[in-house]
C-alpha atoms as a printed R data frame, in Angstrom:
    type eleno elety resid chain resno       x       y       z
1   ATOM     1    CA   MET     A     1 175.998  86.365  89.334
2   ATOM     2    CA   PRO     A     2 173.765  89.128  90.325
3   ATOM     3    CA   TYR     A     3 170.574  87.624  88.687
4   ATOM     4    CA   VAL     A     4 169.375  84.540  90.225
5   ATOM     5    CA   ASN     A     5 166.344  82.635  90.656
6   ATOM     6    CA   ARG     A     6 164.045  82.868  93.581
7   ATOM     7    CA   PHE     A     7 161.116  80.409  94.087
8   ATOM     8    CA   ILE     A     8 157.648  81.804  94.568
9   ATOM     9    CA   ALA     A     9 155.258  78.974  94.397
10  ATOM    10    CA   ARG     A    10 153.670  76.406  92.713
11  ATOM    11    CA   ALA     A    11 150.948  77.350  90.345
12  ATOM    12    CA   ASN     A    12 147.457  75.494  89.197
13  ATOM    13    CA   ARG     A    13 146.341  77.153  86.192
14  ATOM    14    CA   GLN     A    14 146.605  81.023  87.684
15  ATOM    15    CA   LYS     A    15 147.422  84.091  85.415
16  ATOM    16    CA   ALA     A    16 150.854  85.317  85.590
17  ATOM    17    CA   TYR     A    17 150.055  88.615  86.841
18  ATOM    18    CA   GLU     A    18 148.092  87.173  89.493
19  ATOM    19    CA   ILE     A    19 150.809  85.092  90.825
20  ATOM    20    CA   LEU     A    20 152.955  88.197  91.543
21  ATOM    21    CA   ILE     A    21 150.338  90.186  92.773
22  ATOM    22    CA   ASN     A    22 149.779  87.824  95.495
23  ATOM    23    CA   SER     A    23 153.269  87.487  96.001
24  ATOM    24    CA   GLY     A    24 153.180  91.302  96.962
25  ATOM    25    CA   PHE     A    25 154.242  92.830  93.983
26  ATOM    26    CA   SER     A    26 151.757  95.784  92.484
27  ATOM    27    CA   MET     A    27 150.209  95.519  89.089
28  ATOM    28    CA   ARG     A    28 152.675  98.062  87.529
29  ATOM    29    CA   ASP     A    29 155.643  96.096  88.963
30  ATOM    30    CA   ALA     A    30 154.251  92.548  87.905
31  ATOM    31    CA   GLN     A    31 153.538  94.091  84.416
32  ATOM    32    CA   ARG     A    32 157.392  95.495  84.244
33  ATOM    33    CA   LEU     A    33 158.526  92.006  85.511
34  ATOM    34    CA   ILE     A    34 157.019  89.986  82.811
35  ATOM    35    CA   ASP     A    35 157.928  92.492  80.014
36  ATOM    36    CA   LYS     A    36 161.630  92.113  80.864
37  ATOM    37    CA   GLY     A    37 161.277  88.410  80.945
38  ATOM    38    CA   ARG     A    38 161.888  87.881  84.796
39  ATOM    39    CA   LEU     A    39 158.844  85.500  85.381
40  ATOM    40    CA   ILE     A    40 159.964  81.767  84.573
41  ATOM    41    CA   CYS     A    41 157.370  79.034  84.454
42  ATOM    42    CA   ASN     A    42 159.012  75.650  84.276
43  ATOM    43    CA   GLY     A    43 161.983  76.693  82.914
44  ATOM    44    CA   ILE     A    44 160.172  78.915  80.178
45  ATOM    45    CA   VAL     A    45 160.121  82.700  80.254
46  ATOM    46    CA   VAL     A    46 156.464  83.900  80.631
47  ATOM    47    CA   SER     A    47 155.945  86.698  78.032
48  ATOM    48    CA   GLU     A    48 151.921  87.511  78.560
49  ATOM    49    CA   LYS     A    49 150.614  89.214  81.626
50  ATOM    50    CA   ASN     A    50 147.289  87.036  81.327
51  ATOM    51    CA   ALA     A    51 149.142  83.554  80.150
52  ATOM    52    CA   ILE     A    52 147.700  80.892  82.394
53  ATOM    53    CA   LEU     A    53 150.373  78.991  84.465
54  ATOM    54    CA   SER     A    54 150.796  75.808  86.084
55  ATOM    55    CA   GLY     A    55 153.910  73.962  87.742
56  ATOM    56    CA   GLU     A    56 156.904  75.699  89.343
57  ATOM    57    CA   ILE     A    57 156.858  79.239  89.153
58  ATOM    58    CA   CYS     A    58 160.479  81.453  89.502
59  ATOM    59    CA   LEU     A    59 161.377  84.932  89.492
60  ATOM    60    CA   ILE     A    60 164.803  86.281  88.251
61  ATOM    61    CA   ASP     A    61 165.709  88.552  91.080
62  ATOM    62    CA   TYR     A    62 168.618  90.613  91.220
63  ATOM    63    CA   GLU     A    63 171.321  90.025  94.038
64  ATOM    64    CA   THR     A    64 173.490  92.683  95.078
65  ATOM    65    CA   ASN     A    65 177.053  92.042  94.632
66  ATOM    66    CA   PRO     A    66 178.926  94.764  96.452
67  ATOM    67    CA   ARG     A    67 182.682  95.302  95.893
68  ATOM    68    CA   GLY     A    68 182.980  97.878  99.059
69  ATOM    69    CA   LEU     A    69 182.564 101.043  97.167
70  ATOM    70    CA   LYS     A    70 181.699 103.854  99.797
71  ATOM    71    CA   PRO     A    71 180.315 107.346  99.355
72  ATOM    72    CA   ILE     A    72 182.576 110.241  99.806
73  ATOM    73    CA   PHE     A    73 179.402 112.284 100.866
74  ATOM    74    CA   GLU     A    74 176.350 111.332 102.595
75  ATOM    75    CA   CYS     A    75 173.045 112.941 104.118
76  ATOM    76    CA   ASP     A    76 169.477 111.790 104.859
77  ATOM    77    CA   LYS     A    77 168.527 112.623 101.006
78  ATOM    78    CA   PHE     A    78 171.469 111.660  99.129
79  ATOM    79    CA   ALA     A    79 174.795 110.390  98.878
80  ATOM    80    CA   VAL     A    80 178.060 111.123  96.272
81  ATOM    81    CA   PHE     A    81 180.177 108.111  95.049
82  ATOM    82    CA   ASP     A    82 183.489 108.896  93.270
83  ATOM    83    CA   LYS     A    83 182.760 106.175  90.505
84  ATOM    84    CA   PRO     A    84 185.587 104.600  89.054
85  ATOM    85    CA   SER     A    85 186.039 104.142  85.276
86  ATOM    86    CA   GLY     A    86 184.703 100.755  83.765
87  ATOM    87    CA   VAL     A    87 181.770 100.631  86.232
88  ATOM    88    CA   LEU     A    88 178.439 101.166  84.985
89  ATOM    89    CA   SER     A    89 175.883 103.764  86.587
90  ATOM    90    CA   HIS     A    90 172.930 101.191  85.928
91  ATOM    91    CA   PRO     A    91 172.888  97.635  85.319
92  ATOM    92    CA   ASN     A    92 172.513  97.233  81.907
93  ATOM    93    CA   GLY     A    93 170.963  93.865  81.227
94  ATOM    94    CA   ARG     A    94 170.994  90.504  82.605
95  ATOM    95    CA   ASN     A    95 174.590  89.610  81.939
96  ATOM    96    CA   CYS     A    96 175.518  92.879  83.774
97  ATOM    97    CA   GLU     A    97 178.089  91.099  86.744
98  ATOM    98    CA   TYR     A    98 178.536  94.357  88.783
99  ATOM    99    CA   SER     A    99 176.896  98.171  88.275
100 ATOM   100    CA   LEU     A   100 176.640 101.096  91.034
101 ATOM   101    CA   ASN     A   101 173.612  99.632  91.833
102 ATOM   102    CA   ASP     A   102 175.310  96.826  93.651
103 ATOM   103    CA   GLU     A   103 176.601  99.448  95.958
104 ATOM   104    CA   ILE     A   104 173.674 101.586  96.505
105 ATOM   105    CA   TRP     A   105 170.870  98.868  97.102
106 ATOM   106    CA   TYR     A   106 173.240  97.158  99.613
107 ATOM   107    CA   LEU     A   107 173.750 100.490 101.289
108 ATOM   108    CA   TYR     A   108 170.217 102.058 101.172
109 ATOM   109    CA   GLY     A   109 167.632  99.668  99.650
110 ATOM   110    CA   ARG     A   110 165.868  99.175  96.557
111 ATOM   111    CA   GLU     A   111 164.313 102.669  96.418
112 ATOM   112    CA   ALA     A   112 167.644 104.252  96.052
113 ATOM   113    CA   SER     A   113 168.760 105.156  92.633
114 ATOM   114    CA   VAL     A   114 171.325 107.372  90.407
115 ATOM   115    CA   ALA     A   115 170.084 111.000  89.818
116 ATOM   116    CA   HIS     A   116 171.972 111.256  86.731
117 ATOM   117    CA   ARG     A   117 174.618 109.259  84.950
118 ATOM   118    CA   LEU     A   118 178.108 108.859  83.936
119 ATOM   119    CA   ASP     A   119 179.501 107.090  80.899
120 ATOM   120    CA   PHE     A   120 181.069 103.403  81.442
121 ATOM   121    CA   GLU     A   121 184.450 104.949  81.162
122 ATOM   122    CA   THR     A   122 184.209 108.310  82.610
123 ATOM   123    CA   SER     A   123 185.110 108.338  86.342
124 ATOM   124    CA   GLY     A   124 183.905 110.963  89.038
125 ATOM   125    CA   LEU     A   125 181.327 112.407  91.212
126 ATOM   126    CA   ILE     A   126 177.734 110.472  90.915
127 ATOM   127    CA   VAL     A   127 174.560 111.735  93.082
128 ATOM   128    CA   VAL     A   128 172.441 108.947  94.343
129 ATOM   129    CA   ALA     A   129 169.214 109.641  95.667
130 ATOM   130    CA   ARG     A   130 168.294 107.694  98.911
131 ATOM   131    CA   ASP     A   131 164.549 107.436  98.386
132 ATOM   132    CA   LYS     A   132 161.950 108.195  95.896
133 ATOM   133    CA   ILE     A   133 160.971 111.656  97.126
134 ATOM   134    CA   SER     A   134 164.926 112.432  96.776
135 ATOM   135    CA   GLN     A   135 164.885 111.206  93.490
136 ATOM   136    CA   ILE     A   136 162.238 113.478  92.215
137 ATOM   137    CA   GLN     A   137 163.614 116.454  93.664
138 ATOM   138    CA   LEU     A   138 167.482 115.924  92.239
139 ATOM   139    CA   LYS     A   139 166.030 114.786  88.781
140 ATOM   140    CA   LYS     A   140 164.136 117.970  88.537
141 ATOM   141    CA   LEU     A   141 167.605 120.081  89.590
142 ATOM   142    CA   PHE     A   142 169.152 118.127  86.680
143 ATOM   143    CA   GLU     A   143 166.570 118.798  84.180
144 ATOM   144    CA   ASN     A   144 166.420 122.252  84.895
145 ATOM   145    CA   ARG     A   145 170.110 122.805  84.781
146 ATOM   146    CA   LYS     A   146 170.320 123.782  88.618
147 ATOM   147    CA   VAL     A   147 173.144 121.543  88.934
148 ATOM   148    CA   ALA     A   148 176.753 122.879  88.135
149 ATOM   149    CA   LYS     A   149 179.164 119.868  87.015
150 ATOM   150    CA   SER     A   150 182.908 120.059  86.370
151 ATOM   151    CA   TYR     A   151 184.934 117.738  84.557
152 ATOM   152    CA   VAL     A   152 189.113 117.537  84.024
153 ATOM   153    CA   ALA     A   153 190.329 115.627  81.057
154 ATOM   154    CA   MET     A   154 193.941 114.967  79.341
155 ATOM   155    CA   VAL     A   155 193.493 116.024  75.625
156 ATOM   156    CA   SER     A   156 195.581 115.310  72.624
157 ATOM   157    CA   GLY     A   157 197.588 118.264  71.688
158 ATOM   158    CA   LYS     A   158 198.271 122.158  72.997
159 ATOM   159    CA   ILE     A   159 195.457 124.261  74.269
160 ATOM   160    CA   SER     A   160 196.665 127.755  75.128
161 ATOM   161    CA   THR     A   161 193.590 129.836  75.543
162 ATOM   162    CA   ASN     A   162 190.115 129.381  77.082
163 ATOM   163    CA   LEU     A   163 187.730 128.078  74.593
164 ATOM   164    CA   THR     A   164 184.010 128.114  74.376
165 ATOM   165    CA   ILE     A   165 182.448 124.984  72.110
166 ATOM   166    CA   ASN     A   166 179.071 125.846  70.905
167 ATOM   167    CA   ALA     A   167 178.373 122.977  68.726
168 ATOM   168    CA   LYS     A   168 174.504 121.505  68.430
169 ATOM   169    CA   MET     A   169 174.575 118.055  68.592
170 ATOM   170    CA   ASP     A   170 172.239 114.948  68.110
171 ATOM   171    CA   LEU     A   171 172.020 111.046  67.656
172 ATOM   172    CA   ALA     A   172 174.295 110.073  64.777
173 ATOM   173    CA   ASN     A   173 172.135 108.762  61.546
174 ATOM   174    CA   ASP     A   174 174.256 106.222  60.589
175 ATOM   175    CA   TYR     A   175 174.028 104.889  64.513
176 ATOM   176    CA   ASP     A   176 174.225 101.119  63.832
177 ATOM   177    CA   ASP     A   177 173.915  99.222  67.170
178 ATOM   178    CA   ILE     A   178 177.354  99.499  68.081
179 ATOM   179    CA   LYS     A   179 176.564 101.689  70.996
180 ATOM   180    CA   MET     A   180 174.921 105.210  70.742
181 ATOM   181    CA   ARG     A   181 176.834 107.845  68.880
182 ATOM   182    CA   MET     A   182 176.258 111.583  68.664
183 ATOM   183    CA   GLN     A   183 177.219 113.853  65.798
184 ATOM   184    CA   ILE     A   184 177.585 117.520  65.158
185 ATOM   185    CA   CYS     A   185 174.722 118.899  63.297
186 ATOM   186    CA   GLU     A   186 173.235 122.074  62.444
187 ATOM   187    CA   ASN     A   187 169.281 120.989  63.460
188 ATOM   188    CA   GLY     A   188 170.534 119.303  66.726
189 ATOM   189    CA   LYS     A   189 170.293 120.508  70.160
190 ATOM   190    CA   GLU     A   190 172.165 123.357  71.722
191 ATOM   191    CA   ALA     A   191 175.368 122.170  73.027
192 ATOM   192    CA   ILE     A   192 177.929 124.589  75.075
193 ATOM   193    CA   THR     A   193 181.128 123.433  76.556
194 ATOM   194    CA   GLU     A   194 183.690 125.898  78.238
195 ATOM   195    CA   ILE     A   195 187.097 124.628  78.216
196 ATOM   196    CA   SER     A   196 190.120 126.018  80.236
197 ATOM   197    CA   PRO     A   197 193.597 124.877  79.841
198 ATOM   198    CA   LEU     A   198 195.126 123.753  82.963
199 ATOM   199    CA   GLU     A   199 198.618 122.278  82.400
200 ATOM   200    CA   TYR     A   200 200.448 121.212  79.102
201 ATOM   201    CA   PHE     A   201 202.734 118.213  79.143
202 ATOM   202    CA   GLU     A   202 205.363 118.748  76.313
203 ATOM   203    CA   ASP     A   203 206.804 115.205  76.656
204 ATOM   204    CA   ILE     A   204 203.341 113.584  75.686
205 ATOM   205    CA   ASP     A   205 201.961 116.502  73.899
206 ATOM   206    CA   ALA     A   206 198.707 116.646  75.939
207 ATOM   207    CA   THR     A   207 197.050 119.125  77.951
208 ATOM   208    CA   PHE     A   208 195.132 118.721  81.199
209 ATOM   209    CA   VAL     A   209 191.819 120.674  81.001
210 ATOM   210    CA   ARG     A   210 189.053 121.550  82.605
211 ATOM   211    CA   ALA     A   211 185.632 121.187  81.085
212 ATOM   212    CA   ILE     A   212 182.163 122.592  82.382
213 ATOM   213    CA   PRO     A   213 179.287 121.579  80.031
214 ATOM   214    CA   LEU     A   214 176.850 124.317  80.075
215 ATOM   215    CA   THR     A   215 174.127 121.951  78.899
216 ATOM   216    CA   GLY     A   216 174.180 118.362  79.494
217 ATOM   217    CA   ARG     A   217 173.968 116.166  76.329
218 ATOM   218    CA   GLN     A   218 175.181 112.880  76.138
219 ATOM   219    CA   HIS     A   219 178.671 112.619  75.454
220 ATOM   220    CA   GLN     A   220 178.771 116.392  74.948
221 ATOM   221    CA   ILE     A   221 182.401 116.856  76.324
222 ATOM   222    CA   ARG     A   222 183.694 113.958  74.516
223 ATOM   223    CA   LEU     A   223 182.389 114.932  71.043
224 ATOM   224    CA   HIS     A   224 182.966 118.502  71.336
225 ATOM   225    CA   LEU     A   225 186.638 117.943  72.040
226 ATOM   226    CA   PHE     A   226 186.822 115.647  69.284
227 ATOM   227    CA   HIS     A   227 185.387 118.215  67.134
228 ATOM   228    CA   VAL     A   228 188.139 120.946  67.613
229 ATOM   229    CA   GLU     A   229 190.608 118.307  67.267
230 ATOM   230    CA   ARG     A   230 191.641 117.811  70.856
231 ATOM   231    CA   LYS     A   231 190.366 114.449  71.355
232 ATOM   232    CA   ILE     A   232 190.358 112.988  74.908
233 ATOM   233    CA   LEU     A   233 192.924 110.578  75.361
234 ATOM   234    CA   GLY     A   234 191.635 106.807  75.250
235 ATOM   235    CA   GLU     A   235 188.558 107.997  73.702
236 ATOM   236    CA   PRO     A   236 187.351 104.589  72.645
237 ATOM   237    CA   LEU     A   237 184.411 105.730  70.512
238 ATOM   238    CA   TYR     A   238 184.918 109.018  68.463
239 ATOM   239    CA   GLY     A   239 187.225 108.922  65.493
240 ATOM   240    CA   LEU     A   240 187.574 105.291  65.384
241 ATOM   241    CA   GLN     A   241 186.280 102.922  62.707
242 ATOM   242    CA   LYS     A   242 183.619 100.385  63.289
243 ATOM   243    CA   GLU     A   243 185.911  97.296  63.728
244 ATOM   244    CA   GLN     A   244 187.867  99.152  66.152
245 ATOM   245    CA   ILE     A   245 185.107  99.980  68.546
246 ATOM   246    CA   ILE     A   246 183.523  96.772  68.293
247 ATOM   247    CA   LYS     A   247 187.065  95.098  69.393
248 ATOM   248    CA   ILE     A   248 187.517  97.686  72.361
249 ATOM   249    CA   LEU     A   249 183.233  97.169  73.409
250 ATOM   250    CA   ASP     A   250 183.893  93.412  73.318
251 ATOM   251    CA   LYS     A   251 187.133  93.560  75.184
252 ATOM   252    CA   ASP     A   252 188.860  91.882  72.499
253 ATOM   253    CA   MET     A   253 191.600  94.390  72.119
254 ATOM   254    CA   SER     A   254 194.637  93.853  74.327
255 ATOM   255    CA   GLU     A   255 195.645  96.807  76.518
256 ATOM   256    CA   ILE     A   256 198.888  97.515  74.588
257 ATOM   257    CA   GLU     A   257 196.870  97.715  71.658
258 ATOM   258    CA   ARG     A   258 194.271 100.299  72.785
259 ATOM   259    CA   ILE     A   259 197.192 102.416  74.485
260 ATOM   260    CA   ASN     A   260 198.831 102.601  70.933
261 ATOM   261    CA   LEU     A   261 195.382 103.063  69.037
262 ATOM   262    CA   THR     A   262 193.629 105.968  71.578
263 ATOM   263    CA   GLY     A   263 196.985 107.273  73.885
264 ATOM   264    CA   ALA     A   264 195.514 105.538  77.141
265 ATOM   265    CA   SER     A   265 194.102 102.031  78.514
266 ATOM   266    CA   ARG     A   266 190.793 104.018  79.622
267 ATOM   267    CA   LEU     A   267 188.770 107.209  78.699
268 ATOM   268    CA   LEU     A   268 190.943 110.129  80.558
269 ATOM   269    CA   LEU     A   269 187.750 112.108  81.505
270 ATOM   270    CA   HIS     A   270 186.856 112.521  85.392
271 ATOM   271    CA   ALA     A   271 184.044 114.232  86.976
272 ATOM   272    CA   ASP     A   272 185.522 116.288  89.757
273 ATOM   273    CA   ARG     A   273 182.924 118.706  90.871
274 ATOM   274    CA   ILE     A   274 179.470 119.083  91.631
275 ATOM   275    CA   SER     A   275 177.215 121.775  93.419
276 ATOM   276    CA   PHE     A   276 173.584 122.454  93.717
277 ATOM   277    CA   GLU     A   277 170.975 123.806  96.210
278 ATOM   278    CA   LEU     A   278 168.590 121.568  97.647
279 ATOM   279    CA   GLU     A   279 165.940 122.749 100.444
280 ATOM   280    CA   ASP     A   280 167.618 125.911 100.844
281 ATOM   281    CA   GLN     A   281 171.130 124.014 101.636
282 ATOM   282    CA   ILE     A   282 174.203 124.542  99.413
283 ATOM   283    CA   TYR     A   283 176.218 121.399  98.519
284 ATOM   284    CA   ASP     A   284 179.731 121.604  96.742
285 ATOM   285    CA   ILE     A   285 181.388 118.268  96.521
286 ATOM   286    CA   LYS     A   286 184.923 117.969  94.891
287 ATOM   287    CA   THR     A   287 186.563 114.500  94.200
288 ATOM   288    CA   LYS     A   288 189.285 113.098  95.985
289 ATOM   289    CA   PHE     A   289 190.704 111.489  93.159
290 ATOM   290    CA   ASP     A   290 194.231 113.049  91.847
291 ATOM   291    CA   ALA     A   291 193.268 113.198  88.307
292 ATOM   292    CA   LYS     A   292 196.248 115.205  86.828
293 ATOM   293    CA   ARG     A   293 198.753 112.878  88.679
294 ATOM   294    CA   GLU     A   294 196.794 109.615  87.498
295 ATOM   295    CA   PHE     A   295 195.905 110.759  83.786
296 ATOM   296    CA   TYR     A   296 199.634 111.825  83.143
297 ATOM   297    CA   ARG     A   297 200.516 108.073  84.472
298 ATOM   298    CA   LEU     A   298 198.285 106.457  82.088
299 ATOM   299    CA   ALA     A   299 198.678 108.694  79.087
300 ATOM   300    CA   LYS     A   300 202.810 108.302  79.693
301 ATOM   301    CA   GLU     A   301 202.227 104.495  79.305
302 ATOM   302    CA   LYS     A   302 201.765 104.903  75.608
303 ATOM   303    CA   PHE     A   303 205.403 106.350  75.297
304 ATOM   304    CA   ALA     A   304 206.866 103.460  77.682
305 ATOM   305    CA   HIS     A   305 205.432 100.841  75.544
306 ATOM   306    CA   ARG     A   306 207.166 102.564  72.431
307 ATOM   307    CA   ALA     A   307 210.487 102.659  73.830
């Protein structure tokens, strides 16, 4: 497990935050660790920074659990990983057994962090800042739309011409704690996606497309393609009933059931190219993953199960 108990000291009527500061943490980090329930006194979670503690003190710390994923590009300031589907960009809680952070922190230390995120099931290129200064620089590029990103996807049905999907979006009003879902709405934030068909596969009635988001909304490509009735195969969220979504998210749905329901065992969306300029140098990085071949193979499985 990535979270382990690390013994700090024995306390004798000391304030919680003072124990952490005396152990080398800043006041800000001490507050953050207490807020996240990471400080333990005699087996009980400490929730107040001014709590007076006596007894054995432990800190729930994060221990990296790398699986050997290596960057496809790296320089002094950043690295780029080809994230597999089914890997979190960032740990999402104490029960998270593995995320990209396990590889990042193992290779570059605790100051390294992702500069943006990819959905859990979306595979592809993700930029990792190797230090705090680079993190600020890279995040500013993303926030100011100075980063060009390209995706490929396998979608249902036939697309014969280029599409520009201009549909505002925002959080769904009926969000019910299943997972964050977005919706198309007139009062939402601007969202524009360009779609170009690359190849139509008649035997699976699906089109391999390139998707270029001109804005950076959460789930933008997924929701836009669903909006124009060309849902990405394997989509676990949009177009499904609440019970089906929960079953997929809780991993209670068999692979065959999911393939028959959504068209694939995973979301067939991949971030295949990313480019930007940093300190007067232009970077243009492409994936090494053969998305077309792999997506076709995964989409074909539905028909194999039917046979």
